[in-house]
N, C-alpha and C positions, 0 to 999 in steps of 0.2 A: 480484428487487428494485425497489426501485420509487427512482428516482431521476430526476432533471430534465439535461438536458442542453442546455447554455447557451448561448450567442452572443451578440455585441455590434460593436459596429463597430470591436473588433481581433480580429473572427472568434476569441474566444474560445469554445471547442468543449469546453473538458474539463465533466464530468459535474461535477454540485454536488448538494445537497443542502436538502431542505424540513427542515424541524420534522418533520412528519408522515413521510417517509419517512425521515430518521435517526430515528426513533423505532420504528420498527416494524423497521428492522434488526436497533438495538439488544437490543429485543426478545427476539430469535434466538440472542444470545450473552449474552444474561441465562441464559437457559438451559442457556447449557453454561457455567456458573460453572466446577464440577469438572476440566472436558476442557482449558480455559483453563491451568486450576492444576496443572497435569500438563504441559500442551506445555511451558508456560513454568518455573515452578518444579522442576519435580524431572528434568533435566526428558523428560520420556516421547520427545517426536518430539525424533530428531537437531538440538538448536543451529545446525548448516551450513547444515541443509537449508532452517529452517526461515526462517531468514535469509537464504538463498540465494531462497528461496520470496519471501518478503519486498520482497525489495532489486524481485522477479521485477515483481513485482506493483504496481510501486508505479513503475515504468516504465510499465507499460499504463493505469494510472490519471493519470500525468502531474503527479503532486505531486511539484514539485522537494525542497519539505525534508523531504517521508518517504526520498526517495529516498538524503538526503547520509546524512540519518540513519543509514536500515539500509543503507550502504554502510560503514559506521565504526563500527556495529554486529558485520556481517557480519565486518571484519576484527577486530574483537575480539575472534569466539571460533575463530578461524584459520578462516577462508573463501578464498578465490581469488576476490574481487573480477572482477578483472578476465581470468581463462576464464567466471566467470557474464556482462562484460559482453559475451563474447564468442558466450555461445547462445544469450543471453536472446529472439535475436531469428532465430531459424533454427526453423522451424516443419517445414522439410524434412529439420532431420538425425534421421538412425535412431537409429531409438528402441533402443541397445545398452545406455546406461548410467539407473541409478536416477534420480541427480538430473533427467537431461537430462528424462526421462519426465517426473518431481513437475513441475517450475518448467512445462510444456511445459501442462498439465494445469493448475497456475494461472494462469497466463496468458491461459490460453482460458476459463474460467471467469470470468476478474474481466470479461476483456473482452464476455461473455455475459449478465452479469448475477447469474447463479448460472444460468446458462440450462443448455442444454442442449451437451453436449462433443463429441461427437459417436463414435462407437462403436470404432475404433481406439483411438483415445487413454483413452477409459473401458477398452478392455484391456488396456493395454499398462499402467495404472496397476493393475488391479486383480490384471496378474502380478506383481510388484514392490513392495506391496505388502497385506500386513494390512486387515483392513475395517476397526479401529482406525484403524491412521494414514492409513487413505485422510481418515477422519472428520477427523483431526488438520491433515491437510494443509483442505482444508475449513476450516476453522474459523479458521487461519493469516487461509487472502486471506479471509476475511471480514471478521481483525479488521482485516489490512492498508486491505482497501475503506473500513470503514468511515474511520479513520482518514485514508486520499487525498481521500477526499472531505469530511473540513473540513478538509483545509486548500485543497485547491479554492475553495470556500467562503470561506474568507476571504482569497485569491486574489481571489474577486471583490469585497467588502468592500472591501479597497485598492482593488482597477481604478472600484470607485464613488467612494469619497471625492480620485481623483485626477481626476474627472466624467469617466471613459470605463465609465458601467455599464453590466453585464450582461444582456444580453435576456434575463426571463424567469426573473432574479437576484431573489428580495424580499428587501428593508433590512432583514425585523425579519427570519430566516433568516441572514442575511449577518451581523446584531451575534448574535445567540445562541448560534449556527453558531460562526460567525470567532471570535469573541473568545474563547470558550470555551475551543478547539483552541488558540489565542494561549496563552492562559497555563498550557495543561496541558504544550506541546511545547515552551515555550523553556527550560523544565527542564531536560525531556530533553534535548532540545539538550547544555545547557552539560552536564549530566552525562556525557554520549556524548562530549565536548568534551575532557573533564577526563581520560577514563579512558582515553586514544587519546595523553596528555601537550601538549594545544593547548591553546590562553589562548583565552578569550569571542571576543576579538577575531579573532581566524584565523577560531574556531571561521562567525564571525559574516559572513565574507567571504564563507566555502566554500560554503556553504548560498544566498547570497545570488544567487550565481553558479549554484552548480542549480537555484536559483529559475526564474534569468533563462533557461534552457538549458532548463527543460522549458515552456516558457511557450508 
């Protein structure tokens, strides 16, 4: 997966998108439309595992808003996010649980930019999940990474507006990708808050805190 790694005066090292890189990743997902529908609508992949993987990937990609949204969604479907938080950074934990293996694999896949994972972890995943399930997990990682990098690109735009431009991040990418993400993410955030019984004001404060923590 192609993407840029940006840094600037404030040491902004989050991965961001260019329009070309976003289009490339979006084409891959467009070819998996039926699979995505099966994962989220049927749902073919266990919703708790799906959301746990998405939280873990958002943490790897340091997208504060995405992490907040999917923590909320994970709670909505019954996942124990507290337990997840104690697992996602423990790469040396024994591979004796399906969810742990899937989370570790997803994190590594995101960290490498959809590159090689390592023989041991690949074998562990293959031992616990079918070929279809493994492809579904990969698709979830790709979907979440696309959202994360769009969110990071929006953050680069906000930094630019505050006079702290991110090196190697272009204004056109920030405007098109960042604004598009904002228009899609804010309604989703409000919907998630409503599902959890929170007011938009409370959700906004919590999301802002999550973004600051990931900065």
